[in-house]
C-alpha positions as CSV (number, residue, x, y, z in Angstrom):
1,M,30.9,5.2,-22.5
2,A,29.7,7.2,-19.3
3,S,31.9,7.7,-16.7
4,I,32.0,6.8,-12.9
5,E,31.8,10.5,-12.2
6,D,29.4,10.7,-14.7
7,I,27.1,7.9,-13.7
8,L,27.0,8.8,-9.7
9,A,26.1,12.4,-11.3
10,E,23.1,11.0,-12.3
11,A,22.7,8.5,-10.0
12,T,19.6,8.8,-7.3
13,P,17.9,6.1,-5.0
14,R,14.6,4.5,-5.8
15,E,11.6,5.6,-4.5
16,R,8.1,4.3,-4.4
17,T,4.9,5.8,-3.1
18,V,2.2,3.9,-1.7
19,K,-1.3,5.2,-0.3
20,V,-2.8,4.1,3.0
21,C,-6.3,3.9,4.3
22,I,-5.9,5.7,8.0
23,R,-9.5,5.1,8.9
24,G,-10.0,1.4,9.6
25,D,-13.4,2.3,10.5
26,L,-14.6,2.9,7.0
27,A,-13.7,-0.5,5.9
28,G,-15.5,-1.9,8.7
29,R,-18.5,-0.2,7.3
30,M,-18.1,-1.3,3.8
31,E,-17.9,-5.0,5.1
32,E,-20.9,-4.3,6.8
33,L,-22.8,-2.7,3.8
34,Q,-21.7,-6.0,2.0
35,D,-23.2,-8.2,3.9
36,Q,-26.0,-6.4,3.8
37,L,-26.0,-6.4,0.0
38,A,-25.8,-10.1,0.1
39,Q,-28.8,-11.0,2.4
40,T,-30.9,-8.4,0.5
41,S,-30.3,-9.9,-2.5
42,T,-31.0,-13.4,-1.6
43,D,-34.1,-12.4,0.8
44,W,-35.8,-9.8,-1.2
45,E,-38.8,-10.9,-3.7
46,P,-40.5,-8.3,-5.5
47,S,-44.5,-8.3,-4.9
48,G,-44.5,-6.0,-8.6
49,L,-42.7,-4.5,-11.0
50,H,-42.8,-0.9,-9.4
51,E,-40.9,-2.2,-6.7
52,V,-37.0,-0.9,-6.3
53,H,-34.5,-3.6,-5.0
54,P,-34.1,-2.3,-1.5
55,G,-29.9,-3.2,-2.3
56,R,-30.4,0.1,-4.2
57,A,-30.3,2.0,-1.7
58,I,-27.5,-0.2,0.4
59,V,-25.3,0.4,-3.4
60,E,-25.3,4.2,-3.2
61,E,-24.2,3.9,0.0
62,M,-21.4,2.1,-0.8
63,K,-20.6,4.1,-3.4
64,A,-20.2,7.2,-1.2
65,L,-18.7,5.6,1.4
66,R,-15.8,4.3,-1.6
67,E,-15.3,8.2,-2.2
68,Q,-14.6,8.3,1.8
69,V,-11.9,6.0,1.8
70,K,-10.0,7.5,-1.3
71,A,-10.0,10.6,0.6
72,A,-9.0,9.2,3.7
73,E,-5.8,7.4,1.7
74,V,-2.4,8.9,2.4
75,P,0.6,8.9,0.8
76,F,3.4,7.6,2.0
77,T,7.0,8.0,-0.1
78,L,9.9,5.5,0.7
79,R,13.4,5.9,-0.3
80,Y,16.2,3.7,-0.3
81,I,18.5,4.6,2.6
82,G,22.0,3.9,1.2
83,D,23.9,0.3,1.3
84,K,25.5,1.3,4.4
85,A,22.6,2.8,6.8
86,Y,20.2,-0.9,5.3
87,S,23.1,-2.9,6.2
88,D,23.3,-1.3,9.7
89,L,19.6,-1.4,10.3
90,M,19.3,-5.1,9.3
91,A,22.3,-5.7,12.0
92,A,20.7,-3.9,14.6
93,H,17.7,-6.0,14.2
94,P,18.9,-9.7,14.3
95,D,16.4,-12.7,14.5
96,K,17.0,-15.4,17.9
97,D,17.2,-17.9,14.6
98,D,20.3,-17.5,12.5
99,T,18.3,-18.7,9.5
100,Q,16.1,-15.2,9.0
101,A,17.6,-12.0,7.8
102,F,16.4,-9.9,10.2
103,N,13.6,-9.6,13.1
104,S,10.3,-9.9,12.0
105,E,8.5,-7.9,14.2
106,T,11.1,-5.0,15.2
107,F,12.8,-4.7,11.9
108,P,10.0,-3.3,9.8
109,R,8.6,-0.5,11.7
110,A,12.7,0.6,11.7
111,L,12.7,0.2,8.1
112,I,9.8,1.9,7.6
113,A,10.9,4.5,9.7
114,A,13.9,5.1,8.0
115,S,13.2,5.2,4.8
116,C,10.1,6.8,4.7
117,V,10.3,10.8,3.4
118,D,7.0,11.8,3.4
119,P,5.9,12.0,6.0
120,V,9.1,12.0,8.1
121,M,8.5,9.9,11.1
122,S,10.7,8.3,14.2
123,E,10.1,4.3,15.1
124,E,8.2,5.3,17.5
125,Q,5.5,7.4,15.4
126,A,5.6,3.9,13.5
127,T,4.8,2.0,16.1
128,Q,1.8,4.1,16.9
129,L,0.9,4.4,13.5
130,F,0.4,0.0,13.2
131,E,-1.3,0.3,16.2
132,K,-3.9,2.2,14.9
133,I,-4.0,0.5,11.0
134,N,-4.3,-3.1,10.2
135,E,-2.0,-5.2,8.9
136,G,-2.9,-5.3,5.3
137,E,-2.4,-1.4,5.5
138,I,1.2,-1.8,7.3
139,K,2.1,-4.5,5.0
140,K,1.6,-2.2,2.0
141,L,4.3,-0.1,3.4
142,F,6.5,-2.6,4.5
143,D,6.3,-3.7,0.8
144,A,7.5,-0.7,-0.6
145,A,10.2,-0.3,1.9
146,W,11.3,-3.4,1.0
147,D,11.1,-2.8,-2.5
148,V,12.9,0.0,-2.7
149,H,15.9,-1.4,-0.6
150,N,15.8,-4.7,-2.7
151,S,14.1,-4.7,-5.9
152,S,15.9,-4.5,-9.2
153,E,12.4,-4.8,-11.5
154,M,11.8,-1.9,-12.9
155,V,7.5,-1.5,-13.1
156,P,6.3,-3.2,-15.9
157,F,4.3,-0.8,-18.5
158,S,1.0,-1.5,-18.0
159,L,-1.5,-3.1,-20.5
160,L,-3.3,-0.1,-20.3
161,A,-0.8,2.5,-21.1
162,S,0.4,0.1,-23.6
163,A,-3.5,0.3,-25.5
164,L,-3.2,4.5,-24.7
165,L,0.1,4.8,-26.9
166,G,-1.1,2.0,-29.5
167,L,0.7,-0.8,-28.7
168,G,-1.4,-2.9,-27.6
169,G,-2.0,-4.6,-31.1
170,E,1.7,-4.6,-32.1
171,N,3.6,-8.0,-32.1
């Protein structure tokens, strides 16, 4: 059996990396294109077999836009800050309602700033970031920060990984 010294020597804080799209304008454009495609598909009637569906050009633009969205995704790596630092951070952001563990307005940005190791950011910078990205992207960051501090589950092995290793058909 390993000694506590051996365990401590090998222990590392939990980390998680998430990609956040920092170009909200691209998401807006994608929504416009989806609406255009839906409208075109509803309205268009070909006058002959030689006609190309006008949605084809929209789909091509959507494909190019998807590549731009991927290029606009920035990785953020969040790391567990330790038991005492985490406890102190929660205590520094109490909610007015005693039944809540933390203030839902101030704690998320504080936790993200404290646990984000790449890129490193201050709480003020997290606040600035929150003014530019939408709630969905903020939620990705907070969920990752929350998970590195609270999740005890290992990420399940994916179906694809199982299939690629030849495990998909085993009982």
